[in-house]
N, C-alpha and C positions, 0 to 999 in steps of 0.2 A: 590713482591720482599722483602725478609727478610732484616731487618736492620742489618748493619755491623758496628761494632765499632772497628776500628783498628788505631794504630799509624803508619803512613806511613813514618814518618821521624824520624830517631833515634836522640836522644839528646834533644828533646823538646816535650812538650805535645801539642797534638791537642785537642781542645775542641769539644766534640761530642754533637750533638743535641739529643733530644728525638727520639726514634725509629720512623721511617716513618710509618704512618698508613697503614695497608694492603690495597693495591689498589683493591683487589678482594672483599673487604667488600661491601655488597649491600647497596645502599642508601635507605633512607626512601621513601616509595611510594609517588609519586608526580603527579601533573597534566601532562599528556602527550598530546601533540598536534597531531591531526590526521595526519599521514604521507602523506595521499593523498591530504591534503590542500596545501602542499609545503610551500608557504609563503602567509600570509594574509596582506592586505594593508589597512591602516586606517589613521585617521587625528584627530588632536586636535580641539575641538570645545568649545567655551566659551559662553554658553547661558546667563550667568549673565551679559555679556557686550552688549547684543542686545535686542531689544523689543520682548516681548513674541509673538507678532503677526507674527514675522519673523521666529520663531523656526520651524514650520512645513515646510515652504518653504526651509529653510537651510538644514534640515535633509533629506528631499526628494532629494534635489540637490546633497548632498553628495553621496547618493546611486546611483543617475544617473551617477555620475562620475565613478561608478564601485567599489567604496570603500566598505569595509566590516565591519569596526568597527569605533566607535568614542571614543574619550578619553576626560573625563570630570572631572573638579573639583579641580585640584591641587592648584589653587590660590584662591579658593572660600570660605575660612573660614568665612569671614565677611558676606557672604550670607547664609551659613549653620547655623551659630550661630551669629545672628545680635547683640545680647547682651548676657551677661553671663547666661548660662543655658536655654536660649530660642532658640530652634532649629527650623529651617525652611527648610524642604526638599521637599516642594510641587513643587517648580520649577524644582528640580532635578528629582522627580518622573515623572513629565510631559515630560521631555526630554528623560528619559529612555523609557517611553512608546512610544514616537514618534520614537525613534531609532528602537525599536522592530517592530513597524508598518511598517517601511521601510526596514526591514531585516538587520539591523545593530546591531552587537554585541557592548557591552559597556565595556570599561575599565574605572573603577572608581579610583579616586586618594584620598589619604589622604592629607589634605590641610595644613600640618604643615610648609611649607616654608614661609607662609604669615600670621603670627598671627594678629588678628584684633586689632584695636586701643584701644578698651576697656580693652583688656588683658594687653597690654604693659603699658597702663596708670596706671592701678591698681597695676601692678606688674613690675615695671621697672627693677627689678633684673633679669628678664628673658632675657633682651637684652644683646647681646654680647659686650665685651670690646676689643678694638683693641690694638695693640702693644704700642700705645702712651697713653693708659689709658682712651681713650674716649669711653663712652658707646654709641653704635649705636642707631639710632632712627627710629621711624615709618616712612614709606614713600617709601620703596623699598621691597626687599625680602631677605630671609635668614638672617634677623637681630637678630633672637633669638638664644639663646644658648641651645642646647639639653642636656648639662650636668647639667643644673639647674633643680633640682627635681620639682620645682613648674611648670616649663614649661612642663616637661614630664607628670605631672598630667593633665594639660589641653589638651595636645595632646592625652593622653590616653582616656579622656572623649569623644573627638570628634571622635576618631577612634572606640571606643565602640559604639557610636551612629550609625556610618556608618555600622559597622559590624552587629549590631543587625537588622538594617533595610534592608540591601542588601546582607548579607552573604549567604543567601540561595536563592537569586533571580536568576533564571536561565537565565535572560536577561543580567546579569552581567557576562562577560566572565572572567575578571581578574582585578587585582589591581596593581596600581603603588603607592609605598610609597614615600611621599615627592617629591622633584624634584631637580635633580642636587645637591645633598646634599654637602654643602660647605659653606664657607663665601666669595666665589668669590675672593680668593687671600688674604683675611685678616685673614685667619686662622693661628694658632689656636686662640680661644678666650682666653683672659687673665683674665677673671673674677675670683672671689674668689672660685666659685664652681669648675671651671676648675683647678685652682691651687691645691685645696684640693684633687680632684680626681686623678690628676697626682701624687701627693705625696703618696696617698694610693696605686696606681698602682705600684709605685717604691718599696714601703714597702713590697707588696705582692711578687714582683719579687726578691728582694735582701735579704729580711728578716733582715739583719743587715746593719748599716751604714758603717761598715768596708768593707763589700762586695761591696757596691756601690762605695766607694772611690777607691777601687782597680780596678773595672771594668771601671770606668770613668777616670782612670789615674789622680786622683786629687792631687797627689803629684806634678804634673806639675803646676807651678805658685801658689803653696800653696792654692789650691782650696778645701782643705779638709773640709768636713761637719762633724758636731757633732751629728745632729739629722735630721730626715727626714723633720721635720717641717721648717727647714731653707731653703729648696729647693724651687725654683720657676721655672716655665716654662722658658726655654731659650728665651731671648728677646734682639735682637740687640739694641733696644732703651734704654735698661737699662745697657748695658755692654760697656766697653771702647774698648776692643780688641776682637780678634776672639772668637766665641763661642766654647765651649768645644764640639768636634764632637761626643763624646759618650753620653753626655747630650742631644745634639740635636737629635741624632738617637733614643734615648729612647723616647723623646717627640714626634717624628714622629710616632713611634710604638704606643704610647699611644693614640694619636689622631685618628689614623686609627682604633684601637680597640674600642675606645669610639664611633666612628661613626657607626661601625658595630653593636655594642651593641644597639644603638638607633634604627637601622633598625630592629634588631631582636626583640626588644620590641614591635614595631608596628606589625610585622609579627605575633607574638604570639597572639595578640588580635584578629586579623582577622581570624587566624586559628581556634580560639575557637568558631567562628560562622559558618564559611563556610567549614572548613576542607580542603580537597584537590579538591573539585569540582570546585573551582575557582583558577586560578594561581595568584601568587604574585611575584612582582619584584620591583626594583627601576630603575631609569634611571641615571646610572653613566655617568659623563663626561669622554669621552674615553681616554683622555690623561691628566687627572688631578691627579698629583702624590700623593696628600695628603690623598686620600681615596683609600683603597685597596679592589677592588671587590672580590678578592679571599676569603676574610674573611666571606663573606655571600654566597659563592657558594652553600653550602649545605642547606642554609635557604630558598632560592628562588627556584621556579619551573623553571624559565627561567631567564637568566641574560641579562639585556638590558642596552642600552647605547645611548649616544647622539653624533651626528657628524654633523659638518658644514664644508664641504670641502673647500668652497670658501668664505673667509671673509676678503679679503684685503691684507693679508700678502702674498707676492709673494711665491708661492710654487714651487716645483721642476719642471724644464723644462720650455720651452718657453710659454706654455699655462697653467702652473700650477695655475696661478692666476684666471683662468676661469674653470679649470677642477679639481683642487685639486691634491693631491698626492695619487696615487693608493695604496701606502703602508699604508697610514693612515687608510683607511677603512678596508683593508685586514688584517693588523696586529691586529686591534681592534677586528674584527670578529673572527679571529683565537684564540685570547686570551680569549674573553668572552665565546665563544662556548666551549672551552676546560674545563672551570671551572666545568660545570655539564652536558654538552652535548646539552643544549638548549639555544639559544640566539636569540635576536631580537634587531633591532634599534628602540628605542622608539621615537627618535626625529631626523629626517633627514631633511636637508635643503630643502625648497620648491622652492627656487629661490634666488633673490637678498635679502640681509639682511641689517641691519642698524648699527651694533655695531662694525664693523671692523674699522681700521684706514682709509681704503678706501674700498668701497663696490661695486665692479664691477658686471656686469651681468655675470652669468655663461655662458659658451659656449653653443650654441644650441645643445640640446640633453643631456647635462651634468646631469640634474636631473634624466632623464630616465636611464642614465649610472649608476648612484649611486644606484638606486633601484635594477637594475639587477645585479650589483656587489654584493650587499647584498644577493640577491636571490642565486647567485652562491656560496656564502659562507655559505649557509644553514640557513639563518635567518628564524625564525618561523613567524616573522611579521616585517613589515616596517611601521612606523607611522611618520607623518610629523607634524611639528608645523608651520602653523596653517591653519584652513580652511579659515577664513576671515581675510583680512588685517585690522588691527585696525585703527580706525579714530582718536584716541587720545591715549596719554600715551607715554612711552619711546620707543616703537617699532613701531611707525607709518609707518616708511619706510621699515619695514620688510614684505616681500611678504607673502601672503597666497595663497591658491589654487584658491581663487577668489579675485578679486580686490576690491577697496574701494566701488564699487556699490553693493557689496554683492552677485552678481549673475554671473558676467562674468569671466570665467576661465582665470587665468593668464597663462603665458608660462609654469610655473611649474605645474599648475593644469592640463593642457593638457597632460603633460608628466606623471603625476601620473595616469591619466585615461588610457593612452596608456599602461603603465606598468601593471596596474590591468587587462586590457583586455588580455594582453599577458600571464600573469601568469595563468589566467583562462583557456586560450587555452592550455598551457603546462600541466595542470592537466589532460587533456584528453589523453596525450601520455606518461607522465612520468612513470617511473617504481620504485616507492618507495621500498626501501629495496634491490634493485639490487646490485650485487657486482661490485665494480669499476674495470675497465679494468686492467689486470695484469701489464702492462707496467707502467700505472699511479700509481698503488698501490705500485710498487717497489720503487718509488721515495719518499715515505712517509717520512716526516721529522718532527722533533719537535725542537722548540727553548725554552730554559729554561729561565724563567723570574721570578724575585722576587722583590717585591717593596722595601724591605729593601736594596737590592743590589743597586737599582737605587738611593735611598735616599743617601746612603753612597758615591756613585760615584759623585752625584751632590753636596754633601757637601764638597768634596775634589777633585775638577776638575783638579787642577794643570795647567790648561790652560783655560782661560776664554771662548775659542771657543769650548771646549769639549762639545759635545751634546750627552747625553746617549741615548735618544730616537732615534736620527738619527743614532747612531752606531747600534742599534738594527735593524733599518729599512734597513741598508746596507745588513745585512745578510738575512732579510726577502725578500728583492728584489732579492737577488742572488738565493734564493730557488724558487721564483716564475718564474724567468727567465729560470730555467731548467724544469719548468712544474711540480713542486712538490706540492702535497697536504700538508698543514702545520698546525700543532697545536702549539700554544704558551702555554706551560705548566708550571705548578708549581711543586715543588719538590715531592709532594705526588703522582704524576702520575707514571705509570710504563714505564720506559725508554725503556724496551725491545720491546714495541709495535711499535717502530720506527726503520727503517733501518739507519737513520741519525739523529744525535742529535747535536745541536749547543748551546753552553753556552757562549754568548757574554759578555765580560768584567765582568765575574762573580766574583766580588771582595771579597765577604764574603763566606768563605767555612768552613767546618769542616771535620774531618776524615771520617765520615760516607758518606758524599757526594762524596768525592774523591774516596772512595772505591767503591761506586756505579758506578761512571764513569768508573773505571778500570774494574769492572765486566761486564759492558755493552759492552766495546770494546772487551774484551777477548771472550765474547759470540758471537761476530760477528757484533756488531754495529760499526758505523763509527762516531767518536766523533770529533767535531771541537771546540776548545777553542780559545778565542781571547785575545788580550792585556788586561792587568790589572787583569786577572783572578787569584784568590787565593792569592792576596797580603795580605789579612787580615783574622783574625778569625771572628766568628759571632759577637763578641763584637765591631768589628772595630779596633782591635789592630793589628799592624804588628807582624809577627812571630819573635821570638827570634832565628833566624836561617837565612840562606841565603834567598835572595829575592824570594818570592812565592815558598818557599821550598816544601810545600805539593804536588805540581804537578810535581816536577822534574823527579821522577821515571816514572810517568804516561806519560809525553810527551817526555822523553828521552833527556832532555836538561836542562840547567840552564839559568838564565837571568843575564847577566853581568851588565847591567844598562839599563835605559830607557832615552829617550830624548823627548822633546816637544819644539816647535819652536814658537817664537813670530811673529805675522803678521808684515810685509807682506812676511816673509821668507817662502819658500816652499822647501821641500826636495823630493827625489825620491827613489823609490824601483823598482827593476827589478825582474820579474818573467818570466822565459823563454824568449821569444822574446818581451814581453810587459813591458812597464815602467809606473809607477803610481805615482802620486803626493801625498804627505802627509804633515801634519804639527802638528796635535794635540797630537799624541802619537806614539812612536816607541820603542819597546823592542829590545835590541841587545842580541841575543841568542848565547849560546855555546852548540852546539849539542854534544851528546855522540855517541859512536860507534853504528852503526846500525840505526841512525836517518838520514833521507834524508833532505837536504836543498832544499827548493822550491822557496825561494825569498831572495834577498840580497839587501843591501843598495847601491845606485848608487852614493852617494855623502856624504858630511859632513866628519868630521875627522875619522869616522868609516866606510868609504867607503869599500865595500866588506864584511862588517859584515852581519851576518845572521839575516833575518827578519821574516822568516816563515819556518816551518819544518813539516815533517810527518814521522810516523813510523808505522809498523805493530805491533799489540799487540794481541796475541792470534789469533782468527779468524777474528778480525776486525782491526781497525786502529785508531790512534790519530793524529790529525793535530793541530798545534798551529800557529795562525796568529798574529804576534806581532805588527802589524801596523793598525792604523785607517786611511784608505786612504781618500783623500779629497772628492772623488765622489762615492766611493764604487766599483770602477772598479777592484781593487785588490781582494776584497772580492768575487766579482762575478766570477773572473777567477779561484780563488783557490777553491771555492765551486764546480764549474763545474769540475775541475780536480779531486776533491775528489770523485765525482760520477763516473768519468771515471776510476779511479784506482779501484773502487769497482765493475766495470763491469756493471753498471746500465745505460741503455740508457736514454738520456735526450732530452727534447725539446730544441729548440734554439730560444728563444723569446726575443723580444726587451724589454728593461726596460719600464714598464708601460703598456705593452700589456699582459693581464693576461688571461690564459685559465684554467678553472676549470671544474670538473665533479661532478654532483650530480644527484641521482635518475634517472640514465639512460640518462642524458642530458649533452652535452658539452656546455659550455657558454664561449664566448670570449668577453672581454671588453677592449676598446681601450682608454687609458689615454694619449697616445703619441700625438705628433704634426704632425704625418703622418699617412696615411692609412696603415693598416696592413693586411696581408693575414692570415686568420684563417686556421689551419691545418685540413681542411675538405677533406676527401678522395673522390676520384671520385665515383660518383654514390650514395653518402650519401645524405639523405634528410635534407635540411636546413629548419628549422621551423620558425626562426625569423632572419631577416637581410639577408646578402649576404656573400659569402666567402671573398670578399674584404671588410674589416671592416673600415668604415670611422672614422675620428676623433670623439670621443665621441660616437662611434657606438657600437652596441651589436649584436652578432651573436649567435644563438642557433641551434644546430643540434643534430641528434641522429644516432648512428651507430647500 
């Protein structure tokens, strides 16, 4: 789609971003997973933690479980380089050989999350500094700062050693860089190197201090800077009142780009040895806002991520604390897959864990459910942490696939073995490359997601109970309830590939994006926007115009005002015969001629005011839903009605009961607290499970 640069609102300027790259441009050749493999199943193994005499037994038993690969080395720097410049890979060589003897592929890792004590003692400047100015110490993980050039030098040396030794080793299937790259909530680092890099980033972006002062709104509270050297990373510990939101947004952008650059740095080293014969990825934490996986989508062959569905915090539904939230895995899969077409779960929960506030047992069958849900979402691999439950250290109570005796499969281990057997069975009947059924394909939808938008929403919640991720989930759940295949896409993707496009709370926009939305609807697409959309430009400034002015023409309405309620107050919205509760956000709309009202406020001083609207635009439609409902019930109703107005037949699925299609197979997964009936037609062959899908059950069939 060509970039369009238009001013859609007279009387003020809309800031336009750089042209969108052509979505038709071919990506660089990359590792392709054989389609016939469907999904590979594997496990983390830590030979450095166990006696060498047990390695042959352990690797043989991993294969007996039916697993296909092992993951080695992400925390093993002290074993790979026991002292500076003295490298020891004999133990790793032995385990790679044992894995190959047992028919196991190997995923090797770069050990950069755990610098050895000799490094941090000799060079304490590589340790990160927290917001209180305390330099972190040896004794855990992710304590080093990847912005410090000295640290990058040492990381580069160990990655070169690994690449030189294993970059052309056919037994090594792929590479994981680092591990859950972050500082586990203490980011960003506030060391001198980070301060300097942030300032240089700002200088490259703005060129002049006058431009920065303008875009940060520094005339407010006399925050004017005279030189870039005066600027520091925004730090609540150093400031009396609220942080400047534009300063904060730029710091978040810088941190994400710096992290992506660090991963790119390691990728380039490994590519120089192995080319594209081995795949490269990292394991992103699936809902970790500070790191943006989209920035490395083109660098990696496959985008992988971490997920622990059950870890003590009560999730959605009566059994959420044992099953997790179906949206969590599904949304993450749909986002990471859409970045470059290949995704996998590098770290999926094996059973009970140790680090939640409370750590319950998952529901019987839940681990199997998660694996098959990932399979249904097209994962190229599913890997779990870890094979053996540790006997010492911070995660002693964390399940492995075998218990503390090192040989007896745990409940989760049995379910991994079951899933591996079933996937092997399905390889015999799947039809890779088959076209999806026409009715299913007609529902295809995309959700538009951008990290910068999420950051800005979270920086300006306006109600402490506003939850950006949960707002996204409400729309994702709505799409899965109508049986839609979903991609969660970034702005560089082609909107016209989807019959339906939802942009939830898309707060930061420019003229180009709004023009693309308009062109999409005029060409026949069905666009849904939600509350908070288009309130600001890309800098995070409000428009010098009526509220959310850039989308008034698009949606055929203006926004009179918004409301948000303090707990325990709850208000209501009526749509047709149904009433829905809300409290966190409600836009009161003023429709124009030709725009249809589809929901109104049932109470408050604006009772009868318009809460949601729709209108035809060209061959398509635009719908604006101005309310963030309490449970997502309003969103579910109005999304279903959008499909109905478009003449697209939908499924009628319970929330948490997900039915997907891949490679000629239908897969139903049940996260609800009741048995569900899979939509299996009479006479159709059921391959796994039964048409009546129990709680935590999975059914697979082929038409």
